[in-house]
C-alpha positions, -999 to 999 in steps of 0.1 A, spaced: -18 186 -85 -16 150 -72 -19 117 -93 -47 96 -82 -60 61 -94 -79 76 -124 -50 91 -137 -26 61 -132 -50 40 -148 -56 63 -176 -19 66 -183 -11 29 -182 -42 22 -204 -22 34 -235 8 13 -231 16 -17 -247 -3 -49 -232 27 -70 -235 46 -48 -213 17 -44 -188 14 -80 -184 49 -85 -181 49 -59 -152 23 -84 -134 42 -112 -141 74 -99 -128 56 -89 -95 39 -123 -92 7 -105 -95 -24 -125 -108 -38 -105 -137 -72 -120 -129 -80 -127 -167 -73 -92 -178 -61 -93 -215 -61 -56 -232 -41 -26 -221 -73 -11 -204 -80 -41 -184 -44 -46 -175 -40 -9 -166 -71 -14 -144 -54 -46 -128 -22 -31 -120 -35 2 -105 -60 -18 -83 -31 -40 -74 -9 -10 -67 -34 5 -42 -44 -27 -26 -7 -36 -19 3 -3 -4 -29 7 15 -44 -10 47 -79 -23 39 -94 7 55 -71 32 36 -79 12 3 -116 19 9 -110 55 18 -91 59 -14 -72 90 -3 -39 79 -14 -20 92 -46 9 79 -66 32 105 -50 24 90 -15 36 56 -28 69 69 -43 78 90 -12 72 60 10 90 34 -9 119 58 -16 121 66 22 117 26 31 145 19 8 167 47 15 169 64 -17 146 92 -8 175 118 -17 170 109 -53 136 122 -53 123 157 -58 91 166 -44 86 194 -70 87 169 -99 55 153 -111 48 116 -99 61 102 -130 93 120 -129 96 108 -93 89 71 -101 116 75 -130 141 89 -105 133 63 -79 138 32 -105 171 45 -116 184 49 -79 172 15 -74 180 -6 -105 209 15 -118 206 -3 -149 172 -11 -165 163 -48 -172 163 -58 -209 127 -70 -208 97 -54 -196 89 -61 -158 110 -58 -127 115 -87 -104 128 -86 -68 158 -106 -80 167 -76 -103 174 -55 -72 208 -55 -50 208 -75 -20 207 -47 6 175 -36 -11 159 -71 -9 166 -70 27 150 -40 33 119 -53 12 113 -87 28 101 -78 64 65 -73 53 33 -78 68 29 -115 67 44 -124 101 24 -98 118 -10 -111 111 -12 -133 140 -14 -100 161 -50 -96 150 -61 -132 147 -66 -139 184 -96 -114 187 -112 -137 214 -79 -151 229 -57 -136 255 -29 -127 230 -55 -107 210 -72 -90 239 -37 -81 256 -25 -65 222 -56 -46 217 -57 -33 253 -21 -21 248 -27 -3 217 -61 11 218 -48 45 231 -25 47 200 -56 41 179 -75 71 193 -43 91 187 -40 80 152 -63 87 119 -81 54 127 -94 64 159 -117 90 143 -137 60 129 -142 42 162 -173 64 174 -188 55 140 -192 19 146 -224 13 164 -215 -13 186 -185 3 198 -198 39 204 -215 31 239 -182 17 251 -160 46 244 -170 65 275 -158 39 298 -121 41 283 -100 67 302 -66 49 303 -48 19 289 -57 1 321 -94 11 318 -93 -6 283 -88 -41 300 -121 -44 316 -142 -37 282 -118 -53 255 -136 -84 257 -169 -71 246 -180 -55 211 -152 -31 215 -127 -59 217 -138 -74 183 -136 -41 167 -103 -33 182 -90 -67 170 -101 -61 136 -84 -26 135 -54 -42 147 -54 -64 118 -61 -34 96 -31 -19 110 -9 -50 104 -20 -54 69 1 -25 56 21 -24 25 30 -56 7 64 -44 -6 72 -78 -22 45 -70 -47 45 -31 -45 80 -21 -51 82 -45 -84 52 -31 -97 64 5 -92 96 -1 -107 83 -21 -137 59 11 -143 89 35 -138 110 14 -163 83 15 -188 85 51 -185 49 63 -192 41 103 -198 18 124 -177 -19 120 -179 -22 153 -199 -2 134 -228 -26 106 -224 -56 127 -228 -42 142 -262 -34 109 -277 -68 96 -269 
């Protein structure tokens, strides 16, 4: 059984409010007025999914905590410490120990708590790539979209292109990468530029990793335990 947003929020909602607030502060995530444990749990959960997913992925809501832990552990090269047969909370605990070695004395984990090599793997994030999608009507945006449209059709995002009313009629005109250039300046070009930006807006590791490790250091139990306490 996978661990989705509802389970994560329920698990965090019974934790100490001060500890949850510290997780947000250490990750430099705005609590947005959340005060009590339930509100802070909802804020952390929402921020986790938002900073892990692309905007489209966030909307579709098909990601679970196991996906996040597996992705981060692989990116930070500690996937050997994760057992796929464990539940998500055990996996997160192992990820936390592998990256921190020694847990911080206070609640919350900041980037500065990680070793230098780990920080170097985290910092190349999505911010520098935003420019790829900002030139939707310019030559740079058109060129990038035309070079990547075939990749979109092959990937999961390509399944949603025919659902866009202004794009569907143009799809029949596309046969090869060269064929894209002739139509990319119209509605398809705008749609593809939006999708390139969606692809560029992937995981924000600077916030995602500290939040995950902050939760791992907190050591919450599984959802079934939460339901019994409630």
